[in-house]
Structures are given as structure tokens and as C-alpha cells.
mmCIF file as Biopython writes it, N, C-alpha, C and O atoms, coordinates in Angstrom:
data_model
#
loop_
_atom_site.group_PDB
_atom_site.id
_atom_site.type_symbol
_atom_site.label_atom_id
_atom_site.label_alt_id
_atom_site.label_comp_id
_atom_site.label_asym_id
_atom_site.label_entity_id
_atom_site.label_seq_id
_atom_site.pdbx_PDB_ins_code
_atom_site.Cartn_x
_atom_site.Cartn_y
_atom_site.Cartn_z
_atom_site.occupancy
_atom_site.B_iso_or_equiv
_atom_site.auth_seq_id
_atom_site.auth_asym_id
_atom_site.pdbx_PDB_model_num
ATOM 1   N N  . MET A ? 1  ? 2.003   -15.949 -8.960 1.0 0.0 1  A 1 
ATOM 2   C CA . MET A ? 1  ? 2.714   -14.962 -8.170 1.0 0.0 1  A 1 
ATOM 3   C C  . MET A ? 1  ? 3.813   -15.675 -7.384 1.0 0.0 1  A 1 
ATOM 4   O O  . MET A ? 1  ? 3.602   -16.759 -6.839 1.0 0.0 1  A 1 
ATOM 5   N N  . GLU A ? 2  ? 4.963   -15.060 -7.337 1.0 0.0 2  A 1 
ATOM 6   C CA . GLU A ? 2  ? 6.062   -15.629 -6.573 1.0 0.0 2  A 1 
ATOM 7   C C  . GLU A ? 2  ? 5.765   -15.531 -5.075 1.0 0.0 2  A 1 
ATOM 8   O O  . GLU A ? 2  ? 5.124   -14.586 -4.614 1.0 0.0 2  A 1 
ATOM 9   N N  . LYS A ? 3  ? 6.236   -16.510 -4.340 1.0 0.0 3  A 1 
ATOM 10  C CA . LYS A ? 3  ? 5.922   -16.573 -2.914 1.0 0.0 3  A 1 
ATOM 11  C C  . LYS A ? 3  ? 6.453   -15.369 -2.153 1.0 0.0 3  A 1 
ATOM 12  O O  . LYS A ? 3  ? 5.780   -14.889 -1.240 1.0 0.0 3  A 1 
ATOM 13  N N  . HIS A ? 4  ? 7.630   -14.864 -2.491 1.0 0.0 4  A 1 
ATOM 14  C CA . HIS A ? 4  ? 8.170   -13.729 -1.732 1.0 0.0 4  A 1 
ATOM 15  C C  . HIS A ? 4  ? 7.296   -12.482 -1.928 1.0 0.0 4  A 1 
ATOM 16  O O  . HIS A ? 4  ? 7.174   -11.663 -1.017 1.0 0.0 4  A 1 
ATOM 17  N N  . ILE A ? 5  ? 6.701   -12.339 -3.086 1.0 0.0 5  A 1 
ATOM 18  C CA . ILE A ? 5  ? 5.786   -11.211 -3.309 1.0 0.0 5  A 1 
ATOM 19  C C  . ILE A ? 5  ? 4.509   -11.423 -2.501 1.0 0.0 5  A 1 
ATOM 20  O O  . ILE A ? 5  ? 4.004   -10.493 -1.873 1.0 0.0 5  A 1 
ATOM 21  N N  . ALA A ? 6  ? 3.994   -12.637 -2.520 1.0 0.0 6  A 1 
ATOM 22  C CA . ALA A ? 6  ? 2.795   -12.943 -1.733 1.0 0.0 6  A 1 
ATOM 23  C C  . ALA A ? 6  ? 3.042   -12.695 -0.243 1.0 0.0 6  A 1 
ATOM 24  O O  . ALA A ? 6  ? 2.179   -12.156 0.450  1.0 0.0 6  A 1 
ATOM 25  N N  . ALA A ? 7  ? 4.203   -13.083 0.241  1.0 0.0 7  A 1 
ATOM 26  C CA . ALA A ? 7  ? 4.540   -12.870 1.654  1.0 0.0 7  A 1 
ATOM 27  C C  . ALA A ? 7  ? 4.609   -11.380 1.980  1.0 0.0 7  A 1 
ATOM 28  O O  . ALA A ? 7  ? 4.125   -10.950 3.027  1.0 0.0 7  A 1 
ATOM 29  N N  . ASP A ? 8  ? 5.206   -10.594 1.087  1.0 0.0 8  A 1 
ATOM 30  C CA . ASP A ? 8  ? 5.259   -9.142  1.295  1.0 0.0 8  A 1 
ATOM 31  C C  . ASP A ? 8  ? 3.859   -8.539  1.296  1.0 0.0 8  A 1 
ATOM 32  O O  . ASP A ? 8  ? 3.540   -7.696  2.134  1.0 0.0 8  A 1 
ATOM 33  N N  . LEU A ? 9  ? 3.025   -8.974  0.354  1.0 0.0 9  A 1 
ATOM 34  C CA . LEU A ? 9  ? 1.647   -8.479  0.296  1.0 0.0 9  A 1 
ATOM 35  C C  . LEU A ? 9  ? 0.870   -8.853  1.551  1.0 0.0 9  A 1 
ATOM 36  O O  . LEU A ? 9  ? 0.072   -8.064  2.056  1.0 0.0 9  A 1 
ATOM 37  N N  . MET A ? 10 ? 1.109   -10.065 2.050  1.0 0.0 10 A 1 
ATOM 38  C CA . MET A ? 10 ? 0.425   -10.498 3.275  1.0 0.0 10 A 1 
ATOM 39  C C  . MET A ? 10 ? 0.814   -9.596  4.446  1.0 0.0 10 A 1 
ATOM 40  O O  . MET A ? 10 ? -0.043  -9.215  5.244  1.0 0.0 10 A 1 
ATOM 41  N N  . GLN A ? 11 ? 2.089   -9.256  4.555  1.0 0.0 11 A 1 
ATOM 42  C CA . GLN A ? 11 ? 2.523   -8.383  5.640  1.0 0.0 11 A 1 
ATOM 43  C C  . GLN A ? 11 ? 1.879   -7.002  5.526  1.0 0.0 11 A 1 
ATOM 44  O O  . GLN A ? 11 ? 1.442   -6.436  6.528  1.0 0.0 11 A 1 
ATOM 45  N N  . GLU A ? 12 ? 1.821   -6.467  4.324  1.0 0.0 12 A 1 
ATOM 46  C CA . GLU A ? 12 ? 1.177   -5.168  4.118  1.0 0.0 12 A 1 
ATOM 47  C C  . GLU A ? 12 ? -0.313  -5.253  4.398  1.0 0.0 12 A 1 
ATOM 48  O O  . GLU A ? 12 ? -0.902  -4.324  4.950  1.0 0.0 12 A 1 
ATOM 49  N N  . ASN A ? 13 ? -0.912  -6.353  4.021  1.0 0.0 13 A 1 
ATOM 50  C CA . ASN A ? 13 ? -2.331  -6.589  4.279  1.0 0.0 13 A 1 
ATOM 51  C C  . ASN A ? 13 ? -2.611  -6.588  5.778  1.0 0.0 13 A 1 
ATOM 52  O O  . ASN A ? 13 ? -3.590  -5.997  6.233  1.0 0.0 13 A 1 
ATOM 53  N N  . LEU A ? 14 ? -1.756  -7.244  6.532  1.0 0.0 14 A 1 
ATOM 54  C CA . LEU A ? 14 ? -1.935  -7.289  7.986  1.0 0.0 14 A 1 
ATOM 55  C C  . LEU A ? 14 ? -1.797  -5.898  8.607  1.0 0.0 14 A 1 
ATOM 56  O O  . LEU A ? 14 ? -2.540  -5.554  9.526  1.0 0.0 14 A 1 
ATOM 57  N N  . LYS A ? 15 ? -0.859  -5.107  8.116  1.0 0.0 15 A 1 
ATOM 58  C CA . LYS A ? 15 ? -0.701  -3.734  8.622  1.0 0.0 15 A 1 
ATOM 59  C C  . LYS A ? 15 ? -1.931  -2.895  8.283  1.0 0.0 15 A 1 
ATOM 60  O O  . LYS A ? 15 ? -2.413  -2.116  9.105  1.0 0.0 15 A 1 
ATOM 61  N N  . LEU A ? 16 ? -2.426  -3.067  7.070  1.0 0.0 16 A 1 
ATOM 62  C CA . LEU A ? 16 ? -3.614  -2.329  6.644  1.0 0.0 16 A 1 
ATOM 63  C C  . LEU A ? 16 ? -4.818  -2.689  7.514  1.0 0.0 16 A 1 
ATOM 64  O O  . LEU A ? 16 ? -5.570  -1.808  7.930  1.0 0.0 16 A 1 
ATOM 65  N N  . CYS A ? 17 ? -4.998  -3.960  7.783  1.0 0.0 17 A 1 
ATOM 66  C CA . CYS A ? 17 ? -6.126  -4.395  8.623  1.0 0.0 17 A 1 
ATOM 67  C C  . CYS A ? 17 ? -5.987  -3.876  10.047 1.0 0.0 17 A 1 
ATOM 68  O O  . CYS A ? 17 ? -6.984  -3.520  10.676 1.0 0.0 17 A 1 
ATOM 69  N N  . ALA A ? 18 ? -4.770  -3.829  10.559 1.0 0.0 18 A 1 
ATOM 70  C CA . ALA A ? 18 ? -4.551  -3.283  11.898 1.0 0.0 18 A 1 
ATOM 71  C C  . ALA A ? 18 ? -4.949  -1.810  11.932 1.0 0.0 18 A 1 
ATOM 72  O O  . ALA A ? 18 ? -5.577  -1.356  12.889 1.0 0.0 18 A 1 
ATOM 73  N N  . GLN A ? 19 ? -4.587  -1.067  10.894 1.0 0.0 19 A 1 
ATOM 74  C CA . GLN A ? 19 ? -4.944  0.352   10.838 1.0 0.0 19 A 1 
ATOM 75  C C  . GLN A ? 19 ? -6.449  0.528   10.712 1.0 0.0 19 A 1 
ATOM 76  O O  . GLN A ? 19 ? -7.014  1.443   11.311 1.0 0.0 19 A 1 
ATOM 77  N N  . LEU A ? 20 ? -7.102  -0.330  9.945  1.0 0.0 20 A 1 
ATOM 78  C CA . LEU A ? 20 ? -8.563  -0.258  9.832  1.0 0.0 20 A 1 
ATOM 79  C C  . LEU A ? 20 ? -9.229  -0.557  11.176 1.0 0.0 20 A 1 
ATOM 80  O O  . LEU A ? 20 ? -10.267 0.024   11.495 1.0 0.0 20 A 1 
ATOM 81  N N  . ASN A ? 21 ? -8.644  -1.451  11.956 1.0 0.0 21 A 1 
ATOM 82  C CA . ASN A ? 21 ? -9.178  -1.723  13.300 1.0 0.0 21 A 1 
ATOM 83  C C  . ASN A ? 21 ? -9.051  -0.494  14.200 1.0 0.0 21 A 1 
ATOM 84  O O  . ASN A ? 21 ? -9.945  -0.217  14.999 1.0 0.0 21 A 1 
ATOM 85  N N  . VAL A ? 22 ? -7.954  0.237   14.073 1.0 0.0 22 A 1 
ATOM 86  C CA . VAL A ? 22 ? -7.789  1.483   14.831 1.0 0.0 22 A 1 
ATOM 87  C C  . VAL A ? 22 ? -8.878  2.480   14.413 1.0 0.0 22 A 1 
ATOM 88  O O  . VAL A ? 22 ? -9.484  3.145   15.253 1.0 0.0 22 A 1 
ATOM 89  N N  . MET A ? 23 ? -9.108  2.567   13.116 1.0 0.0 23 A 1 
ATOM 90  C CA . MET A ? 23 ? -10.155 3.470   12.629 1.0 0.0 23 A 1 
ATOM 91  C C  . MET A ? 23 ? -11.521 3.061   13.186 1.0 0.0 23 A 1 
ATOM 92  O O  . MET A ? 23 ? -12.317 3.917   13.572 1.0 0.0 23 A 1 
ATOM 93  N N  . MET A ? 24 ? -11.789 1.759   13.227 1.0 0.0 24 A 1 
ATOM 94  C CA . MET A ? 24 ? -13.071 1.280   13.745 1.0 0.0 24 A 1 
ATOM 95  C C  . MET A ? 24 ? -13.234 1.673   15.213 1.0 0.0 24 A 1 
ATOM 96  O O  . MET A ? 24 ? -14.331 2.035   15.636 1.0 0.0 24 A 1 
ATOM 97  N N  . GLU A ? 25 ? -12.168 1.607   15.980 1.0 0.0 25 A 1 
ATOM 98  C CA . GLU A ? 25 ? -12.241 2.024   17.388 1.0 0.0 25 A 1 
ATOM 99  C C  . GLU A ? 25 ? -12.572 3.507   17.494 1.0 0.0 25 A 1 
ATOM 100 O O  . GLU A ? 25 ? -13.358 3.901   18.356 1.0 0.0 25 A 1 
ATOM 101 N N  . LYS A ? 26 ? -11.997 4.322   16.646 1.0 0.0 26 A 1 
ATOM 102 C CA . LYS A ? 26 ? -12.247 5.762   16.680 1.0 0.0 26 A 1 
ATOM 103 C C  . LYS A ? 26 ? -13.663 6.096   16.234 1.0 0.0 26 A 1 
ATOM 104 O O  . LYS A ? 26 ? -14.269 7.043   16.735 1.0 0.0 26 A 1 
ATOM 105 N N  . VAL A ? 27 ? -14.186 5.326   15.299 1.0 0.0 27 A 1 
ATOM 106 C CA . VAL A ? 27 ? -15.546 5.531   14.795 1.0 0.0 27 A 1 
ATOM 107 C C  . VAL A ? 27 ? -16.570 5.370   15.917 1.0 0.0 27 A 1 
ATOM 108 O O  . VAL A ? 27 ? -17.631 5.993   15.887 1.0 0.0 27 A 1 
ATOM 109 N N  . GLU A ? 28 ? -16.255 4.544   16.891 1.0 0.0 28 A 1 
ATOM 110 C CA . GLU A ? 28 ? -17.203 4.280   17.985 1.0 0.0 28 A 1 
ATOM 111 C C  . GLU A ? 28 ? -17.579 5.545   18.760 1.0 0.0 28 A 1 
ATOM 112 O O  . GLU A ? 28 ? -18.558 5.538   19.507 1.0 0.0 28 A 1 
ATOM 113 N N  . HIS A ? 29 ? -16.831 6.607   18.598 1.0 0.0 29 A 1 
ATOM 114 C CA . HIS A ? 29 ? -17.102 7.848   19.329 1.0 0.0 29 A 1 
ATOM 115 C C  . HIS A ? 29 ? -17.957 8.830   18.528 1.0 0.0 29 A 1 
ATOM 116 O O  . HIS A ? 29 ? -18.237 9.934   18.995 1.0 0.0 29 A 1 
ATOM 117 N N  . ILE A ? 30 ? -18.370 8.437   17.333 1.0 0.0 30 A 1 
ATOM 118 C CA . ILE A ? 30 ? -19.155 9.320   16.473 1.0 0.0 30 A 1 
ATOM 119 C C  . ILE A ? 30 ? -20.596 9.399   16.965 1.0 0.0 30 A 1 
ATOM 120 O O  . ILE A ? 30 ? -21.202 8.393   17.334 1.0 0.0 30 A 1 
ATOM 121 N N  . THR A ? 31 ? -21.117 10.594  16.960 1.0 0.0 31 A 1 
ATOM 122 C CA . THR A ? 31 ? -22.547 10.813  17.170 1.0 0.0 31 A 1 
ATOM 123 C C  . THR A ? 31 ? -23.014 11.719  16.045 1.0 0.0 31 A 1 
ATOM 124 O O  . THR A ? 31 ? -22.197 12.476  15.523 1.0 0.0 31 A 1 
ATOM 125 N N  . PRO A ? 32 ? -24.197 11.691  15.665 1.0 0.0 32 A 1 
ATOM 126 C CA . PRO A ? 32 ? -25.315 10.862  16.110 1.0 0.0 32 A 1 
ATOM 127 C C  . PRO A ? 32 ? -25.198 9.404   15.636 1.0 0.0 32 A 1 
ATOM 128 O O  . PRO A ? 32 ? -24.333 9.053   14.834 1.0 0.0 32 A 1 
ATOM 129 N N  . ASP A ? 33 ? -26.092 8.588   16.161 1.0 0.0 33 A 1 
ATOM 130 C CA . ASP A ? 33 ? -26.040 7.152   15.896 1.0 0.0 33 A 1 
ATOM 131 C C  . ASP A ? 33 ? -26.099 6.796   14.419 1.0 0.0 33 A 1 
ATOM 132 O O  . ASP A ? 33 ? -25.453 5.837   13.997 1.0 0.0 33 A 1 
ATOM 133 N N  . GLU A ? 34 ? -26.859 7.545   13.620 1.0 0.0 34 A 1 
ATOM 134 C CA . GLU A ? 34 ? -26.948 7.192   12.200 1.0 0.0 34 A 1 
ATOM 135 C C  . GLU A ? 34 ? -25.604 7.392   11.493 1.0 0.0 34 A 1 
ATOM 136 O O  . GLU A ? 34 ? -25.278 6.651   10.566 1.0 0.0 34 A 1 
ATOM 137 N N  . GLU A ? 35 ? -24.831 8.380   11.919 1.0 0.0 35 A 1 
ATOM 138 C CA . GLU A ? 35 ? -23.486 8.557   11.351 1.0 0.0 35 A 1 
ATOM 139 C C  . GLU A ? 35 ? -22.559 7.427   11.798 1.0 0.0 35 A 1 
ATOM 140 O O  . GLU A ? 35 ? -21.750 6.926   11.015 1.0 0.0 35 A 1 
ATOM 141 N N  . LEU A ? 36 ? -22.687 7.036   13.055 1.0 0.0 36 A 1 
ATOM 142 C CA . LEU A ? 36 ? -21.900 5.922   13.579 1.0 0.0 36 A 1 
ATOM 143 C C  . LEU A ? 36 ? -22.183 4.658   12.781 1.0 0.0 36 A 1 
ATOM 144 O O  . LEU A ? 36 ? -21.252 3.973   12.358 1.0 0.0 36 A 1 
ATOM 145 N N  . ARG A ? 37 ? -23.452 4.342   12.570 1.0 0.0 37 A 1 
ATOM 146 C CA . ARG A ? 37 ? -23.814 3.138   11.820 1.0 0.0 37 A 1 
ATOM 147 C C  . ARG A ? 37 ? -23.299 3.199   10.377 1.0 0.0 37 A 1 
ATOM 148 O O  . ARG A ? 37 ? -22.829 2.200   9.832  1.0 0.0 37 A 1 
ATOM 149 N N  . ALA A ? 38 ? -23.396 4.378   9.774  1.0 0.0 38 A 1 
ATOM 150 C CA . ALA A ? 38 ? -22.921 4.525   8.392  1.0 0.0 38 A 1 
ATOM 151 C C  . ALA A ? 38 ? -21.412 4.296   8.315  1.0 0.0 38 A 1 
ATOM 152 O O  . ALA A ? 38 ? -20.946 3.571   7.436  1.0 0.0 38 A 1 
ATOM 153 N N  . MET A ? 39 ? -20.652 4.896   9.212  1.0 0.0 39 A 1 
ATOM 154 C CA . MET A ? 39 ? -19.200 4.744   9.188  1.0 0.0 39 A 1 
ATOM 155 C C  . MET A ? 39 ? -18.796 3.303   9.483  1.0 0.0 39 A 1 
ATOM 156 O O  . MET A ? 39 ? -17.879 2.775   8.853  1.0 0.0 39 A 1 
ATOM 157 N N  . ARG A ? 40 ? -19.467 2.667   10.429 1.0 0.0 40 A 1 
ATOM 158 C CA . ARG A ? 40 ? -19.203 1.252   10.706 1.0 0.0 40 A 1 
ATOM 159 C C  . ARG A ? 40 ? -19.436 0.421   9.455  1.0 0.0 40 A 1 
ATOM 160 O O  . ARG A ? 40 ? -18.643 -0.456  9.113  1.0 0.0 40 A 1 
ATOM 161 N N  . GLY A ? 41 ? -20.539 0.713   8.784  1.0 0.0 41 A 1 
ATOM 162 C CA . GLY A ? 41 ? -20.875 -0.030  7.568  1.0 0.0 41 A 1 
ATOM 163 C C  . GLY A ? 41 ? -19.834 0.151   6.477  1.0 0.0 41 A 1 
ATOM 164 O O  . GLY A ? 41 ? -19.436 -0.815  5.825  1.0 0.0 41 A 1 
ATOM 165 N N  . HIS A ? 42 ? -19.392 1.390   6.276  1.0 0.0 42 A 1 
ATOM 166 C CA . HIS A ? 42 ? -18.390 1.657   5.238  1.0 0.0 42 A 1 
ATOM 167 C C  . HIS A ? 42 ? -17.072 0.957   5.553  1.0 0.0 42 A 1 
ATOM 168 O O  . HIS A ? 42 ? -16.460 0.350   4.673  1.0 0.0 42 A 1 
ATOM 169 N N  . LEU A ? 43 ? -16.642 1.042   6.794  1.0 0.0 43 A 1 
ATOM 170 C CA . LEU A ? 43 ? -15.395 0.366   7.173  1.0 0.0 43 A 1 
ATOM 171 C C  . LEU A ? 43 ? -15.543 -1.149  7.056  1.0 0.0 43 A 1 
ATOM 172 O O  . LEU A ? 43 ? -14.612 -1.843  6.646  1.0 0.0 43 A 1 
ATOM 173 N N  . GLY A ? 44 ? -16.711 -1.650  7.417  1.0 0.0 44 A 1 
ATOM 174 C CA . GLY A ? 44 ? -16.963 -3.086  7.281  1.0 0.0 44 A 1 
ATOM 175 C C  . GLY A ? 44 ? -16.885 -3.536  5.834  1.0 0.0 44 A 1 
ATOM 176 O O  . GLY A ? 44 ? -16.360 -4.610  5.539  1.0 0.0 44 A 1 
ATOM 177 N N  . GLU A ? 45 ? -17.406 -2.716  4.929  1.0 0.0 45 A 1 
ATOM 178 C CA . GLU A ? 45 ? -17.333 -3.036  3.502  1.0 0.0 45 A 1 
ATOM 179 C C  . GLU A ? 45 ? -15.882 -3.083  3.019  1.0 0.0 45 A 1 
ATOM 180 O O  . GLU A ? 45 ? -15.500 -3.971  2.256  1.0 0.0 45 A 1 
ATOM 181 N N  . VAL A ? 46 ? -15.092 -2.128  3.466  1.0 0.0 46 A 1 
ATOM 182 C CA . VAL A ? 46 ? -13.673 -2.107  3.086  1.0 0.0 46 A 1 
ATOM 183 C C  . VAL A ? 46 ? -12.968 -3.349  3.620  1.0 0.0 46 A 1 
ATOM 184 O O  . VAL A ? 46 ? -12.203 -3.994  2.902  1.0 0.0 46 A 1 
ATOM 185 N N  . MET A ? 47 ? -13.226 -3.681  4.881  1.0 0.0 47 A 1 
ATOM 186 C CA . MET A ? 47 ? -12.589 -4.853  5.486  1.0 0.0 47 A 1 
ATOM 187 C C  . MET A ? 47 ? -12.998 -6.136  4.764  1.0 0.0 47 A 1 
ATOM 188 O O  . MET A ? 47 ? -12.168 -7.013  4.528  1.0 0.0 47 A 1 
ATOM 189 N N  . ALA A ? 48 ? -14.272 -6.240  4.418  1.0 0.0 48 A 1 
ATOM 190 C CA . ALA A ? 48 ? -14.750 -7.430  3.714  1.0 0.0 48 A 1 
ATOM 191 C C  . ALA A ? 48 ? -14.107 -7.537  2.336  1.0 0.0 48 A 1 
ATOM 192 O O  . ALA A ? 48 ? -13.732 -8.630  1.910  1.0 0.0 48 A 1 
ATOM 193 N N  . ALA A ? 49 ? -13.976 -6.422  1.642  1.0 0.0 49 A 1 
ATOM 194 C CA . ALA A ? 49 ? -13.358 -6.428  0.312  1.0 0.0 49 A 1 
ATOM 195 C C  . ALA A ? 49 ? -11.896 -6.847  0.399  1.0 0.0 49 A 1 
ATOM 196 O O  . ALA A ? 49 ? -11.421 -7.621  -0.432 1.0 0.0 49 A 1 
ATOM 197 N N  . ILE A ? 50 ? -11.189 -6.345  1.388  1.0 0.0 50 A 1 
ATOM 198 C CA . ILE A ? 50 ? -9.783  -6.728  1.570  1.0 0.0 50 A 1 
ATOM 199 C C  . ILE A ? 50 ? -9.684  -8.226  1.833  1.0 0.0 50 A 1 
ATOM 200 O O  . ILE A ? 50 ? -8.826  -8.905  1.270  1.0 0.0 50 A 1 
ATOM 201 N N  . ASP A ? 51 ? -10.556 -8.733  2.683  1.0 0.0 51 A 1 
ATOM 202 C CA . ASP A ? 51 ? -10.541 -10.157 2.998  1.0 0.0 51 A 1 
ATOM 203 C C  . ASP A ? 51 ? -10.832 -10.992 1.755  1.0 0.0 51 A 1 
ATOM 204 O O  . ASP A ? 51 ? -10.108 -11.941 1.454  1.0 0.0 51 A 1 
ATOM 205 N N  . LEU A ? 52 ? -11.886 -10.638 1.041  1.0 0.0 52 A 1 
ATOM 206 C CA . LEU A ? 52 ? -12.334 -11.422 -0.102 1.0 0.0 52 A 1 
ATOM 207 C C  . LEU A ? 52 ? -11.386 -11.339 -1.293 1.0 0.0 52 A 1 
ATOM 208 O O  . LEU A ? 52 ? -11.106 -12.351 -1.935 1.0 0.0 52 A 1 
ATOM 209 N N  . HIS A ? 53 ? -10.897 -10.156 -1.586 1.0 0.0 53 A 1 
ATOM 210 C CA . HIS A ? 53 ? -10.150 -9.946  -2.829 1.0 0.0 53 A 1 
ATOM 211 C C  . HIS A ? 53 ? -8.628  -9.933  -2.678 1.0 0.0 53 A 1 
ATOM 212 O O  . HIS A ? 53 ? -7.909  -10.049 -3.671 1.0 0.0 53 A 1 
ATOM 213 N N  . LEU A ? 54 ? -8.135  -9.795  -1.457 1.0 0.0 54 A 1 
ATOM 214 C CA . LEU A ? 54 ? -6.684  -9.761  -1.244 1.0 0.0 54 A 1 
ATOM 215 C C  . LEU A ? 54 ? -6.210  -10.907 -0.352 1.0 0.0 54 A 1 
ATOM 216 O O  . LEU A ? 54 ? -5.347  -11.696 -0.736 1.0 0.0 54 A 1 
ATOM 217 N N  . PHE A ? 55 ? -6.790  -10.981 0.845  1.0 0.0 55 A 1 
ATOM 218 C CA . PHE A ? 55 ? -6.324  -11.940 1.841  1.0 0.0 55 A 1 
ATOM 219 C C  . PHE A ? 55 ? -6.570  -13.383 1.410  1.0 0.0 55 A 1 
ATOM 220 O O  . PHE A ? 55 ? -5.639  -14.188 1.378  1.0 0.0 55 A 1 
ATOM 221 N N  . ARG A ? 56 ? -7.806  -13.711 1.081  1.0 0.0 56 A 1 
ATOM 222 C CA . ARG A ? 56 ? -8.147  -15.101 0.732  1.0 0.0 56 A 1 
ATOM 223 C C  . ARG A ? 56 ? -7.419  -15.604 -0.512 1.0 0.0 56 A 1 
ATOM 224 O O  . ARG A ? 56 ? -6.930  -16.734 -0.509 1.0 0.0 56 A 1 
ATOM 225 N N  . PRO A ? 57 ? -7.330  -14.795 -1.589 1.0 0.0 57 A 1 
ATOM 226 C CA . PRO A ? 57 ? -6.577  -15.295 -2.757 1.0 0.0 57 A 1 
ATOM 227 C C  . PRO A ? 57 ? -5.112  -15.612 -2.435 1.0 0.0 57 A 1 
ATOM 228 O O  . PRO A ? 57 ? -4.559  -16.585 -2.948 1.0 0.0 57 A 1 
ATOM 229 N N  . LEU A ? 58 ? -4.490  -14.796 -1.591 1.0 0.0 58 A 1 
ATOM 230 C CA . LEU A ? 58 ? -3.107  -15.091 -1.196 1.0 0.0 58 A 1 
ATOM 231 C C  . LEU A ? 58 ? -3.036  -16.415 -0.444 1.0 0.0 58 A 1 
ATOM 232 O O  . LEU A ? 58 ? -2.134  -17.221 -0.674 1.0 0.0 58 A 1 
ATOM 233 N N  . LEU A ? 59 ? -3.989  -16.632 0.453  1.0 0.0 59 A 1 
ATOM 234 C CA . LEU A ? 59 ? -3.965  -17.864 1.246  1.0 0.0 59 A 1 
ATOM 235 C C  . LEU A ? 59 ? -4.338  -19.094 0.428  1.0 0.0 59 A 1 
ATOM 236 O O  . LEU A ? 59 ? -3.872  -20.197 0.716  1.0 0.0 59 A 1 
ATOM 237 N N  . ARG A ? 60 ? -5.174  -18.913 -0.588 1.0 0.0 60 A 1 
ATOM 238 C CA . ARG A ? 60 ? -5.466  -20.057 -1.456 1.0 0.0 60 A 1 
ATOM 239 C C  . ARG A ? 60 ? -4.198  -20.517 -2.176 1.0 0.0 60 A 1 
ATOM 240 O O  . ARG A ? 60 ? -3.954  -21.714 -2.329 1.0 0.0 60 A 1 
ATOM 241 N N  . GLN A ? 61 ? -3.414  -19.566 -2.604 1.0 0.0 61 A 1 
ATOM 242 C CA . GLN A ? 61 ? -2.191  -19.904 -3.331 1.0 0.0 61 A 1 
ATOM 243 C C  . GLN A ? 61 ? -1.085  -20.378 -2.370 1.0 0.0 61 A 1 
ATOM 244 O O  . GLN A ? 61 ? -0.333  -21.301 -2.683 1.0 0.0 61 A 1 
ATOM 245 N N  . TYR A ? 62 ? -1.004  -19.740 -1.215 1.0 0.0 62 A 1 
ATOM 246 C CA . TYR A ? 62 ? 0.052   -20.067 -0.240 1.0 0.0 62 A 1 
ATOM 247 C C  . TYR A ? 62 ? -0.547  -20.199 1.157  1.0 0.0 62 A 1 
ATOM 248 O O  . TYR A ? 62 ? -0.439  -19.277 1.964  1.0 0.0 62 A 1 
ATOM 249 N N  . PRO A ? 63 ? -1.178  -21.335 1.450  1.0 0.0 63 A 1 
ATOM 250 C CA . PRO A ? 63 ? -1.819  -21.506 2.769  1.0 0.0 63 A 1 
ATOM 251 C C  . PRO A ? 63 ? -0.863  -21.354 3.942  1.0 0.0 63 A 1 
ATOM 252 O O  . PRO A ? 63 ? -1.288  -21.011 5.046  1.0 0.0 63 A 1 
ATOM 253 N N  . ASP A ? 64 ? 0.409   -21.601 3.720  1.0 0.0 64 A 1 
ATOM 254 C CA . ASP A ? 64 ? 1.388   -21.499 4.804  1.0 0.0 64 A 1 
ATOM 255 C C  . ASP A ? 64 ? 1.642   -20.052 5.229  1.0 0.0 64 A 1 
ATOM 256 O O  . ASP A ? 64 ? 2.331   -19.818 6.222  1.0 0.0 64 A 1 
ATOM 257 N N  . LEU A ? 65 ? 1.099   -19.085 4.497  1.0 0.0 65 A 1 
ATOM 258 C CA . LEU A ? 65 ? 1.232   -17.685 4.886  1.0 0.0 65 A 1 
ATOM 259 C C  . LEU A ? 65 ? 0.165   -17.247 5.904  1.0 0.0 65 A 1 
ATOM 260 O O  . LEU A ? 65 ? 0.145   -16.095 6.338  1.0 0.0 65 A 1 
ATOM 261 N N  . GLU A ? 66 ? -0.707  -18.172 6.272  1.0 0.0 66 A 1 
ATOM 262 C CA . GLU A ? 66 ? -1.749  -17.874 7.263  1.0 0.0 66 A 1 
ATOM 263 C C  . GLU A ? 66 ? -1.067  -17.327 8.517  1.0 0.0 66 A 1 
ATOM 264 O O  . GLU A ? 66 ? -0.240  -18.013 9.117  1.0 0.0 66 A 1 
ATOM 265 N N  . PRO A ? 67 ? -1.409  -16.084 8.924  1.0 0.0 67 A 1 
ATOM 266 C CA . PRO A ? 67 ? -0.707  -15.467 10.052 1.0 0.0 67 A 1 
ATOM 267 C C  . PRO A ? 67 ? -1.037  -16.071 11.406 1.0 0.0 67 A 1 
ATOM 268 O O  . PRO A ? 67 ? -0.292  -15.866 12.364 1.0 0.0 67 A 1 
ATOM 269 N N  . HIS A ? 68 ? -2.131  -16.808 11.511 1.0 0.0 68 A 1 
ATOM 270 C CA . HIS A ? 68 ? -2.535  -17.354 12.810 1.0 0.0 68 A 1 
ATOM 271 C C  . HIS A ? 68 ? -2.231  -18.846 12.909 1.0 0.0 68 A 1 
ATOM 272 O O  . HIS A ? 68 ? -2.872  -19.561 13.680 1.0 0.0 68 A 1 
ATOM 273 N N  . GLY A ? 69 ? -1.290  -19.302 12.160 1.0 0.0 69 A 1 
ATOM 274 C CA . GLY A ? 69 ? -0.877  -20.687 12.262 1.0 0.0 69 A 1 
ATOM 275 C C  . GLY A ? 69 ? -1.362  -21.477 11.110 1.0 0.0 69 A 1 
ATOM 276 O O  . GLY A ? 69 ? -1.103  -22.678 11.032 1.0 0.0 69 A 1 
#
């Protein structure tokens, strides 16, 4: 993959993760507790999949794209 494409994907990935964090904050207001736990779990699965299958492969190929230094 060309670096400019990887950089664009990384930026989109970061925006997507930010939006998922907003969703996680909103989920905290769900009741009853079993629905809250289920929604947390589903969002956690999505976040883990993004990290494992999108974020990490980009960083393996281009470590300098690490957003936190």
C-alpha cells in the first residue's frame, strides 16, 4: 500500500474511533444494566476489530504514522 493511502486511512480510522468513543459515552446512560453491558460489549468488539484489523496493520507497515508519537 502506498504511504499516502495509509496516511489517509489512518486519519479516517482516528475519526472513526473518536466517534465510537462518543457512542460509548452515550451508552453509559442505558438502562437496564443488562442492556448497558450488552451495548458496551458490542462497541468493544467493534473497537477491538478496528484496532486489530485496520490500525495495527497500518502501523506495522508505516510505524511513523503512529498518532501518539
